[in-house]
C-alpha positions in Angstrom: 0.1 -0.1 0.0 1.5 3.7 -0.7 2.7 5.0 2.7 3.6 9.0 2.6 3.3 10.9 5.3 2.4 14.2 3.2 -0.8 12.2 1.9 -4.1 12.3 3.4 -5.9 8.9 3.7 -9.0 9.4 2.1 -10.0 5.4 2.0 -8.8 2.0 2.8 -10.9 -1.0 2.6 -9.5 -5.2 2.4 -12.2 -6.9 1.1 -12.0 -11.0 1.3 -13.5 -12.3 -2.1 -14.5 -16.2 -1.1 -11.9 -18.2 0.4 -8.9 -17.8 -1.2 -8.4 -14.1 -2.4 -7.9 -11.0 -0.2 -8.0 -7.1 -1.9 -7.0 -4.1 -0.1 -7.5 -1.0 -1.5 -6.3 2.7 -0.7 -7.1 6.2 -1.9 -4.7 9.1 -1.0 -4.7 12.8 -2.3 -1.4 15.0 -1.8 0.2 17.8 -3.4 2.5 17.6 -6.0 6.6 18.4 -5.3 6.4 21.8 -6.6 3.0 22.3 -4.9 1.2 23.4 -8.3 -1.1 20.4 -8.3 -3.3 17.7 -6.1 -2.9 14.4 -6.8 -4.9 11.4 -6.3 -3.9 8.1 -6.0 -5.7 5.0 -6.1 -3.9 1.4 -5.2 -5.0 -2.0 -5.5 -3.3 -5.2 -4.0 -4.8 -8.6 -5.2 -3.5 -11.4 -3.4 -4.4 -14.9 -4.4 -2.5 -18.7 -3.9 -1.1 -17.6 -7.4 0.5 -14.3 -6.5 0.1 -11.2 -5.5 -0.9 -8.5 -8.3 -1.1 -4.9 -7.5 -1.6 -1.2 -10.2 -1.6 2.4 -9.0 -3.5 5.0 -11.2 -2.8 8.5 -10.2 -4.8 11.0 -11.2 -3.7 15.0 -11.4 -4.7 18.4 -11.4 -3.6 21.8 -11.4 -4.5 23.8 -7.9 -5.3 26.8 -10.0 -7.9 24.9 -11.5 -9.5 23.5 -8.3 -9.5 26.8 -6.9 -11.7 28.4 -10.1 -14.4 25.7 -10.1 -14.5 26.2 -6.1 -15.2 29.7 -6.6 -17.8 29.0 -9.6 -19.7 26.0 -8.3 -19.5 26.7 -4.1 -22.1 28.8 -2.4 -20.3 31.7 -1.2 -21.2 33.5 2.2 -19.9 36.8 3.5 -18.8 37.5 6.8 -18.2 41.5 8.3 -16.8 42.5 11.8 -18.1 45.9 12.4 -16.8 48.1 15.3 -16.9 51.6 16.5 -13.7 53.8 15.2 -12.2 52.2 13.2 -11.0 54.4 11.0 
């Protein structure tokens, strides 16, 4: 499984398939080394009597694109604080 201290574990599952197979899945989110991209990693391991198979997939998106999407799709709220004699 993936083990990086700088990543955030989103999901980890272990599933037994029948009497002879075990499947481990893990999903993590982290920033790229240059901190310009978010990286979503999906890792799967399958243990069977025939051996171990694994695959890792990574999906990348620019942080600036994520922020633009959040601003466009998210709900905005406004908070303010008024103090007497602020100016």
